[in-house]
N, C-alpha and C positions, 0 to 999 in steps of 0.2 A: 455386413457395413464397418473400418474399423475406425473409427474415428481419432479424424487426424485433430490433435490439440497440442500443438506446438508454440510451442510460449506459452502455456499455460501452467506457469507451475500450483503443487498441491490436487492430494485426492480424502481431501477433509470430507465427510457424509453431508453436511450443505451442495459445499460441490462436486459432488459428482453428479446430485439431483439432478443436478447442475446440464449437467454429461447428460446428465438421459433423457434430457427434452432438447438438449442438443442436437441430436446425435437423431429424433423423429424429423426433428422442423426441418435439418441440414437440405436434404431431399428436393423440401416442395419449397414455395413460391412466394408462399406468402409472409403477409407482412410481419414481423418482431415489433414489439418495443420490448428494451431493453431497462429497467433503472435499476438505481444502486448510487448507494453515496458515492461521491469523487474524489478521484485514487482505488476504486475496487477494480479496476481492469474490463473498465467498461468497450473499450475499442479491443480488445486481446478478440474475446469473446467473441463480439461480432464479425472480425479476421477469421474468425476459428468456421464458425457461422458460416462462410464464404469459400472458407476451402473445402469445408466438404461437403458443399453444392452444388447444381448442375451445376454451373457457371462460373467454377473454381478459376476455368483460363481466361476470361477475359474479368474486363476488367476494374475492380475493388475502386471506388471513389468515398474517399472522408468529407464529411465539410464541417468546420463546427459549429454551429447558427450560435452560437456567444461571443465570439472572436471576432464577427464576424459590422461591420456596422448597416445599420436597419436600410440603410439608403443606397448601401452595394449590396448588398444579400438576395435581394434580386434577383439583379444580375448574374450572381456568382453562382444562382442554384440554375434560370433557364435563359440565360447567355444574352447578350443583347446586338443589334445590329445595328453597321458606322453611322455616325451622327445619331442615336440614340439622348444622348445626354453629352453633355461638356466634358472634353479629353474622350469618345468614342469612335478613337479615330479613323475603327476598323469592322467588321463584323467578330464576331466571338463566342464560345460556344457555355452553354454552361455546363454544372458536373450532371442533371442529367446526362444530359445528353454526351457527356467525356463516359459515362455506366453504361450508354445500352448494350444487351447483351449479358449486365454483370452487375453486383452490388451498389446503390446508394449507400453509403451512412451518415445517416443526419445524429449530428451528435446533440446533446445540445437542445432538445426539441424544445425543450419549455419556457427557453427565452427571444421564441422567434416573435413575432410580432403578429399582433394578431390580423391584418389585410393583407399580411404575402401566409397566415395557414391555408385561407379561403383556397388559392393557387395551387396549394402543395396541394390541398384533398382536391379539386382537380382534375388534379396529377393526378394521384393515385388511381382516381375511378376511371377518370377518359382515357389514359394510358397515355398525353399528350400532354405539349408543351407548346409554347410562344413565346418566341425572344422578347426583350425589353422592346420595344421601337419597332418592334415588327407586325406583320399582316398575317403569315403566315401559319397555320399550326404543322408539331413536326409529330409524331408520333416517335414509343418512348418507351424501349423492355428493359424495365429497369425491375429492380427490387430492389424495394430500398423496408431499413432495416432503421430503427432512432431511439436514442437515449434519451435519457433525462434522468437528474441524482433529482430533479422534487417529484412531487403527488401531487401532479397530472390530474387526478381528481379531486386533488383540496382545487385546486389552479384552474378548471372547469366549474367550484362551488364558486371559485371568488368572480370567476368572466373573464378571467383569461389566456385565458386556453377551448379551442370554441369545441364544444360536446362532438360534434361529428365527427372531428379530424381524433380524436381521442378514439373514438369506440372505431374508425377506420384504421388506425395505426396500433390498437394495443386487442390485433383477432390472437397473435400471440406469447404473453406476457411471459418474461421472464426474469428474474428476480435474480442480479448479483451480492451473497450478503456480504457484508462487513469481516473486514481484513479476523477484526476479533472475534466473533461467532466458528472461526476458522481449526479452533484451536493448532494441529501439531501443524496446520501449514505454514502459522507465525514461524517456526523455526526450521524447517526444509525453504522458504521463502531466506530467508535469513542467511543462510551456512551456503546460498546459489547463490542468494546476490554478492557477499560478501568473498568466496571461492574467486564471483567475478570479478572482482575492485581488483583481489589483489595479485592475476596476472596482471589486468592492463595495466597497475601502478607500478610491476615489476615489483615488488615484494612478495617475505614467504608468505608460505600458505598458513592462517590464521584460524586460527581454537576457538569458539564460544563455552565460558566456562560453565558450570553446573547452576550453578546459585543466577545466572547473567542468565540463562536461559529463563527457568524460574520467572525472573521478571520478566522478561519480552512477552511472552505469553501471559499474563498476567497483567500486561498492557493496556489501554484502552484503543489505541491507535485509531486512534477519530482521522489522520489525515490516510488510513487505512498504506495500499502494497506501496505507494508511491512513498509514505512521509517513513516504513521499514527501507525501502532501498537507499534511501538517504542521509537516515541512521549510516547504515550499511556500509556507502561510500564515506563518512565521515570517518567513522573506526578507522579506516583500511588507509586513508590517511592522516588519522591522530593520534592511537591505540601503537604505546611506547612496544609493549613485548606484543609475543604470537599467543597468548588469550588473550579475552574479551574479558575482563573483570569487572564489578559490578562498578566499584568505582569511576568506570572505560563510560559505563553509558550515560549518556543525556538526564540532566539532572531533572529533566522532568519526570522522566523515567525510574528513578532514584526515589523520587517523591512517589508518582504512584504507588511502588511499593514496598515503599516506605525504609527506614535505615533499614543499611544491610545485617551488622549485627543484627537486629531487636530479633528474629528466629532463631540466631546459633543461642545468644543464651535464655532462652525459656526453652530450647531440647536441652540443653543443659543442665538448668535447675530439677526436669524432670525424670531425666535421665537414673539410672537408680544407684546408689553408692553414692549421692552425691551432698554434697553438707555445708554450706554457708558459712565462713570463720568467722568469730565470732568475738566478745570483747576479749574473755580470757586467753583466746590463742593472741592478743596481740599482748597483753601486759605478760607474757610467759615469756614471749621475746625482748620487753620490755622496751617496745617500737613505740613510736608516736602513731596515731592515723597515718597519717602523711609514708613513714618511714616504710607504717609493715602496706600502705598500699603501691609506692614503690617494690616491696621487692615483689610483690604480688603478682605486679605487669612485666616486672625485672625478666621474669620466671616462663612467666606467657611468652614473653617476645624469646626468651632463647629459646621452648620448648615449640614453638610455632618456626622458629629457624631450622632448626633442627630436623622436624618432618617434612621440612619442603626442600631439605637439601638445600638449602644457603638461597635458596632461588628467592629472592625479596619480594617478587608479584605474586605470589604464592603464599607464604608468610602475610602478605599482607591479608588475601584472599580472607586464610582461614582464620584473620586474628574480625579479622567485621570489618578492614581501615581503611584508608585509603594507601597506596605507598610514598607518599611524597610522608604520614605521618608518621608511618614506622620506617625512615629514614630518622626526619627529626627523635624520634623514642630512642634507636638506637646510639644517633648520634649523640645524644645527653647523657648517654651510661656508657661511654664507649665503646658500645657493641656492634658500634657499623665493618670489622671485619671480621666480626665473628661467625 
C-alpha cells in the first residue's frame, strides 16, 4: 500500500512514526483517537486516514464539538424531526446519517457534554441513531475518528469525560507531536508556506537567512503549525527585502532566541588571533573613548557594506543590527551612499 499523505508536510523521525501507525490502521474500520496540541494538524491527519481507507470514495464529515452550542450539537449529530423544537420546520439528517458509509470526524471530543456522550457511546456500540424528536432508530455504517487537545485520561479521572466512551474511542491512539519536537520539519514547513504566500500575493520568492532559520528552529512554537503559517503570511506581506532577516521575525521569536548579535560576538572572541582593543591603543591614537569607539564602529560599518556588496539588508545582518539602525549610523557618518 502506498500511503497518501497529501497535505501533511514533513518527514521528521517523530512524524514517520505517525505515518507507520497510519499505514497500519487506515485500511481497517477501527475507531481512532488522535491527540495533540491545538494547531498541530489533527484534521489533516484524519483526512489522510480517510483517504487511505476503504471508505475513501464515501463521505468525510467533520464536526467540531467545541464550536457548536451544546443545545444544538445533538441535532447536528443525530438530526431532528419536524416539530422537534422551535424552528424545526422540517426534518433534517444529522452528521451520522450524512457520513453513512464513510468517516465521521468528531473534533475536540473532550468539549462534549456528558449527557451527549451517552448517546455517542450508544451510536458507536449499536451502530444506530435516533433523530431528536423521533421514535424510529436508523442503522448507520460509519467509521468514527475523534480528536482532542485535552488529556482525556485526566478528564475521566476528574469526572468530566465518561470512562466507557474513552475506552470505546481509544482503540487506536495516535499522538501528533507538537511542532517544537519536529526539528527540521519547521524549516520545511516555513519555506513551503512562504513560497505559497509569495505566489498568492504576487511577490518575488523570498529566502530565509541562515541566522533566521536557526531562530525559527530554536523557537518553542506554542501555536504549532498554525502559528508558523500565520507568521509566514505576515512576512510575505511586511518583509521589505527578498531575504527574511532576524530583525524581520516577530519580536517574540527574537526574544526567545536572544539578541541577534550575542552569538556573533561570542564567536569573534573565541576565534584565533583576536585581541580586544586596549587603553594603550586609544592613547597611541590620541583619541577620546567616544572618538575611538566611533572609529571602530565606522570601520566595521564600511567593512560590512563592502562584504555585502552594498546591500544594506545583508550588511545589517552581518552586524547583527536592524536595517533601520544601520541606515541611521550611515547617515550620521555621511556613508549612506558609500
